[in-house]
N, C-alpha and C positions, 0 to 999 in steps of 0.2 A: 091650512090646505086639507079640507075635509073630504074632498072628492078625488083623492089620488090613491093609487095602488102601487105597491112596490113589486117590481119584477127584476129578473136577472137573465143575462144572456148565457147560452151554453158554451160560448167561445172561451170561457175560462177553464172549461173542462176538456173540450176537444176543439182544436182550431180548424176553421173551414178552409183557410188558405194553405195551411201546413198540417195535413191530417196526421202526420207523425207526432205532432205535439198533442199528447193526450190520446194517442191511438189505442192505448190499452184500457181506456176508461169507457165503460159501457153506457149506453143511453139510459138504462134503468138507474145506474149509479148517479148519473148526472141529475135526472129529475128528482130522484129521492133526496139527494143532498140539497137541491134547491128548496124543496118543501121543508126539510128539516131545519134549514137555516132561516126559515120564517118568511119566505117569499110567496107571493100569490100568483105570479105570472112569469112567463118566459117568452123568448123568441124561438124561432125554429133553427135547429142545428142540422148538420149533415148526417147525423146518425138517427134522426127522428124518423119514425115510420112514415112512408109516403101515403099510406091510406089514412085519411083523417078519422075514420071510425076506430081504427086500432089505436091511433095516437090519443084520441079523446078518452079511451078506456084507461090508458096508462096515466093520463093526467088527472082524470076525475077522482081516482082513489087517493091521489096525493093532493087534491084540492088546488090544482094548478090550472091556469088558463093561458092559452097562446094569445099574446096581445099584439104581435107584430111579426113581420118577416122581411128580411132583406130581399130586394129584387135588383138584379144586375140588368140595367137597360143598355142597349146599344143603338140609341136613336141616331147617332152620328155616323154609324157604319152599317146599319141594316135598314131595309125598307120598314117603314112604320107599321105596315100590315103584319110583318113577322113579329115585331116587338109587341104589338097589341095582342097577337095570338098567344104569345108566351105569358104576357101579363094577365090576360083573362084566365089562363090556367091557374096562375098564382092566386088571383082573387077568388076563384071558385074554391080553391083549397082553404084559403083563409076564412071565407064565409062559412064553410062547413065546420070550422073550428071555433066560430064565434068571435073571431078577431075583427077589430074595427080600424086597424091601421096597416099600411104597407109602406116600407121604407125603400125608396128608389135611389140608386146611385148610378150615374152614367159611367160605364166602364170602357168606353171606346178610348184607346190609348192610355188606359190606367197603368201606372207603374207600381201599384201597391203590392202586387204579387211578383214583381220582377226583381232580379238580382242587380239592381242599379241604385245609385244614390237617391234617396227619397227627396232630398233637398236639391233643387236646381235642375231637375230633369223632367218634371211633370209637363203635361200638355197644356198649351195656352190656346184658347179658342179665338177664332176670328169672329167678326161681326156676323157673318153668314152662319157660322156654327152656332152662335148664341141664339139666333132667330130660329134655327131648325130645332135646337134642343128645347127651347121654350115652347114651341108649337107642339112638339112631341110630348112633353111633360103635361101640358094642358090637356092633351088628348087622353093621356093615361089617367089624369085626374077625373075626367068625365067618365071614363070606363069604370074606375073603381067605385064611383058613387052609385053605379048601377047595382053594385053588390053590397051597398051599405057600408063601404069602406072609404076612408080618406087617404089620399096619397100624400106622403110626406117625403121631402127630399133630404137625403143624408149626405151633407158635405163631408169630405173624407180626404185624409192625407194621400197624396200620390195621384189624385184624380183632377179633372178639369175644374171642379168646384171645390176648392180647398180653402182659399183665403177669405177674409172679410169682404174684400172688394168683389170677389167672385160670388159670394152669397148675395151681396147687394145687387149685382147684375142679374142674378137669377130671380130674385124677388121682384125686381123692377119689371122684368120682361114677362113674367108669368101671371096668370089670373089668380088673385087671392081667394077666389071662391072655388078654385079647382086644385091648386097646388099649395101645400103647407110645408112648414119647416120641421125637420127632425133636428133638434138642437143637440149637439154633442160637445160638451165642455172640453174634453180632452183633445179632440182633433183640432179645435181652434187654438187652444193653448200650445199644442205641439208645434204649430207653424208660427208661433209668436204673436198671435192676434189677441186683441182685447175681447175675450169671450163675454165679459159682462156687458160691454157696449153693444155687441151684436145681439145679445139676448134682450137688452132693453129696447132696441130698435124694432125687433120682430116678435116680441113676447106674445102679442095677440094672435100671431100667425103660427105659433108653435103648437103642434098637436101631438108630438111625441118627444120624449127626452131621454137621452143617453147620459147617465152619470158616469163619466170616465175621468179618472185622475191620472196625473203624469208624474214621473220622476225626472226633474229637470237635469240632473247630472247625467242621466242616460240619454236624454234628448241632445244635450251638448256634445256627448261622445258620438252620437249618430251623425250630427252635423259636421263635427270636426274631422271625422274619419270617413266621410262619404258612404255611410252604411245604408243598406236598403231598409224599407219599411219593415219587412219581416224579420230582418236581423235585429232591428230595434225591439220588436216584440219579444224575440227570444232573450234579449238582454235586459228586458224589464222596463221598456218605455212607459207602458201603461200599468196602472194598479187600480185598486178599488177606492171609492171615496173615503177620505180621511187618512189615506196612507201616502198621499202626495201633497201638492201645493195648491190645488184648486179651491177657491172660496165658495163652497157649496151653500153656506148660509145666505150669502148674497144672491146666489142663483135661486134659492127657494123663496126669498123675499120678493124677488121680481116676479116669479111665477104666481105667488100668492096674490100679488098686486093686480094681476089680470084674471084672477079666479080660474087659474089653470085646472082643468079636469082631465084625468087620464092617468097614464102610466109614467112612473119614474123608473127607468130601467138601468141597472148596473151593468156596465159592459167593460170588464177588465180582461183585455186580451193579453194573456200571459202564458208562459210555459208552465203547465201544471206540475212538472217535476221540480220546479223551483218555487212555485207559489201554490201551495195546496189549495185547490178550488173551494173545498168546504170551509176550511179555516178562513179564507179571505171573504167568502160569502157571509159568514157569521160576522166578521169584522165590519163589512159594509152595512149590513142590516142594522147593527147596533149603532153605528155612527150616524146613519141617516135618520133613524128614529129619534136619537138624542138631539140631533140638530134641528129637526122639525119641531120638537117640543119647545125650542127657544124662540120660535117666531111669535 
């Protein structure tokens, strides 16, 4: 895998959904520790400067690059014109930063930030919902390409596109030249899906990768006790590659088989008071590089 770069998400330092997690950690500490841990790129966090010129200055001296950003779409609850307007703003921001990917997640009726059980309470789409969502995502894919950016879809716990069957439905209904897949190992494993099978099926359509590991004993506790997604995060559902049970060597072999080019991004959404972000970033970088050398 010669044409890949390693990045890491700021969510291990400061949580976007629960700002109190890592609330005391500054933006500068975050990006400095990313660079010191050996990463070359990152995604955008809630403490990042809104002005891309200012952000680029901070990143340039640390030899970091923004590779992607989350975008919350509300295609099923807002006029597509409003969604497109917000999306264009995001794409302009990313283009100014030199990013080539945007990660979309449909947030209509999402429970990922709600104090409700993450298992069994998520939204299920009707046939008409699926058609509307697919049409909207195809449109966003067209828009992003105007800016030289590919739109990837981030399947996510607590949302309407969570399971393998829902990923299948989304891939079936959307245009493969307009919408691509953001593969997240941890989110598929979290809901009990065969993440290797999903990756094998859509590897050629994967244009961004989140390397997320899980602690199965915490997932079991979340399920048994009806805990929310965010409570699971606080308790340690997620961790960095090599600290959980995900088979990352198999993932890398599949990606290598389709000549994947782009970013492998560590996304360990944890409580930084329990899992020191710098320590875990170092651990992830070491594990990934060691595993890639075995291919």
